[in-house]
N, C-alpha and C positions, 0 to 999 in steps of 0.2 A: 504493500500499497504504501503512496505518496505521504510524504511530510504535508502536502498541503491537502492530502484526504481526511488525512488526520487531524489539522487543521476545522476542515468544516464539522467532522463530527464535537472536535472539543466545543465549538458554538455553538454546536445543538445541546450538548452536555451541559454547559454555561448556560444557558435559557432554563433547561428546565431544572439548575442546581436553585437560581435565582428566583422561580417560578415556587420549588420547595422553600427554599428561607424565607418566601414570602409569608406563604400559610403559619409556619416557626416562630417569625416576628411578629404577625400580629396576636398569637396567641400566648409568647412571652407579652406583649404588652397589654394582653387583659390580665396573665397570672401577675403580672408585678403590680396591680394598682392594692391588692391583698397579700401576698407574698412577697418577702424579702428576693433580690435578686440574685445574690446568692447562694439560694435555696434552688430557685429553678434553672441554675445554673449548674450545680452539682448535680442534681438529678440526672438532667441529659446529658453529661458527662461522664455519670457512673454508668448509665445505658450504656454509652457509646462506646466507654470503655471496654465493658462487656462482651459488647456484642463484636469488636475486634477480636478481641482474645478468643471466643466459641470460632469464628472463622481462621483466624489466622495460625491460632494454635502455636506449637513448639517451634515451628519455622520461626512464626514472628518473633517470637521472645527470643531465638538464640539471634536472627539479624536487629534486633532492639540493642541487643547487647554489646555486638560484633559492628557496628555502623559506625565511621568515624565525623560522621555529624552529627552529632550530639550537642553539641554547644549550639547549631545554629535549629535545630530542633526545640529546644529549651526553648530559645530566645524567641521563637515563633510564637511556642505555648504562652510565654509571657506577655508577650505583645498582645495577643487574640484574647487574654483575661482580659488586661486593662481598656482595651478597648470597649469589649462588652459591659463591663461594668459601667464605665462611661456612656456609650450610647444607652443605654439601656434604663440607667439612673436619669440623662434627662429626658428621656421618654415618659416619663412620669409628666411631667409641666411643661412639654413642648406640643404643640399640634401635630398628627403624623405630617402635615401638609410640610410646615415649615422643617421638621423634625429630617426630613427626606432630603429637601433640598440643601440643607447644610451637609447633609451626610455624604452629599452626590456629589461632593466637591475630590473625592476618595479618587474617583478614575481620571480625573484631569491630574492627579499626583502621580496613577498608578504609572502614567504615560512619561512625564520627566521622566519618573527614577528608572522609568525603563531605560531610557536613553541612557542614563547614567550609570547603572548596574548592571542589566543584563547586556548592554551594548545592541542596544535591538532597535533597525531602522526602522523608524516609522514615519510610514508611507505619508504623502497629502490626502489620500482617502483615511486614512487611519485618523488623523487631524480631523481631518472633516466633521467626520463620524461622530468622533468626540463631542465635537467644538458643537456639534447641531442636536447631538444628543442630550446636552449640556442646556442647551437654550428650553429645546424639551420640555425640561425638567422644571427649568425658572416660569415660563409660562405655565405648567401646570399646577405647579405648586403655588404661587402668588407670594412668594417670598420675602413681599416688602415691606410686611408689617414684623420683622424678626427687627428682636432688639437686642444690647447686648447684655446678655444675664450669664449668672454661672452655667445655666442649660446648654447656652448656647455655645459657650466655651468647650462645654464636657462634646458635646459634639463633633465641633471640629477637629476633638484632640481625635476622639474616635477614627473617623475620617482620614487621618493623616498616620493613625497608625494601623488603620486595616490597609491603607496602600502600600505600606513596609511590608504588612505581614504578607499582601496578595506575591511583590517580588521575593521572600522569603521561599515560598510555597514552592513559585517557578524556579527557582536557583535548587531546590532541597529535590523538588522531582526531578531536575535532572539524574540525579543516583540514587534516589530512593523511590519505593512505589508506595501508592495508596495509603494503603491499609497500616503501614508505619507512621508515615505521617499523620492518620486519624488518631492513632493510640498516644501517639507523644503530644499532639497537641492536647485531649481530652484528658491525658494524665496528669497533664501542668494543670489544667482547667479544676481536675476532679481535687487536687491536693489543695491548691489554693482556698478556692470556697468551701471545703471539707472544714478547715481550720476552723473557716469564722461561723460556718452550720453548727460548727459542737456547741459555738453557746448561745446561739439563737434559731433554732430549727423550731418551724412553726408549724404546727398538722395541718397539713392540708384533708379538706373536703374531699368525699366520693368525685363531685366535679372537679376540680384541682386536679386531683391526681389522674382523673382521664384527660384532662389539658395536659399535664406534665406526660402523660406514656405518648402523646400526639406531637409533643413538643422534640422529644428524645428520636421517635420515628422519624418527621420529616428533616430533624435536623443529620441528625446519622446518612440520610439518602442525600442532602442535598450535600454536606462534607463532601462523599463519595464523588457524586459527583463534578464536584467545585473541583477537585485535586485531580479528580480524571483528567478533565478539561486545562488544566495548569499542563498538565505532561503533555497535550498535545498541542497548543494551542499561542501562541507568544503573547506576554502580560499587556503589552498595549492595544491589543484587538480584544482581549478579555475585557479592558474597561469599557468599551460599547459597549460590551452581550451586560455589562450591570446593571445600565438603564434600562433593562425589560424588567427589574424589578420594580418597576414605577406604577407600570399597568397595572401589573397585579393588586400592588397596594391599595392602589383606588376600589378595584374591583371589590377585594374585601373589606373596606372603609364602608362600601355601599351595602354589603351583604352582612355583615357584623354589626355595626354601627349603624346605619340607614341614612351613611356622607352620600349626598347624592350629588355628581360631578357637575362643573360648570361646565360649559362651552370654552372654557380656556384648558378645560384640562383635556378633552377630545382635541385638541388642538395640540398641546405637549403632547398626547399619547400619539396624533401622527406623526408629529417633528420625530420621536424617539423609533417607532418603527421606518421613516426614512433613514434616521441613522445607520437599523440595524441593515435595510436594506444597500443602503451603496456598502455599506460593512461587507457584507457576503458576496456582490456583486466582485470587488477588487480582488477580498481573496479569491474567488472561482475565477479570476482572469489571470492572476499572479501563478495558477496551480496548473491555467491551461500553457502560460507560457512556459512556466518551466515544465511541463511534459512534450511541448514543444522542441525545445531547447536541450532536453535531456541533463538539466541542472537542479 
């Protein structure tokens, strides 16, 4: 299979991943209204670690002990932990639209970091798709009511940390498999959140338990798709793919909270679809060119 064929598969997996994460994030936003963020992340991470161990078994443990990338894996886990805590702490007090608009500075940061840290050559089409996608987010989310606050700062910190985590994920994926990345990241989250949960555990009710299970399921599947996409797709391409989470988020906002999208939302979603179309067309053209030239 040609490299750019795998890139197209990676784009598909990335779109699926961010769709799953949208359901995951909506469930967590619902849960953190009553349960501590630490506890929700602890339960999710515990379930994902258990699933990784059941699937990978002894070979996964042996690879975990032998990998020379222990430091990057640990660093990525710590960065992800802090990013999640910042994001979901801010979600308590920021409207969904403003939360998403601020957070979607991350794809722009990923594109810039990919040039510097991954030595990726970002084509004009990729820059165009990222820019159009961000304009779509701005239009759909109506961010002009955003004011300086602690919550605003926390979201921007989360975006910067997540951007660097994406770069690390791409770097590690060149040498290690998806299950190992999932195990390492969630093990760090499990230990970090478990320390706090030991002193602040709040027993969930039946409905909350069901939501916690769904968070683990959607989060685990989303992570698997995202890590696999990172193995197949340049980080600058994944930056545009991340914008596909916005239409999912507004759809869930309508279904769960009854938020009725305005015409600006539909216009913004249209721009995001346009950005995705430009990206897919450009990657297909690159694939066809490489096949013709044999490179």
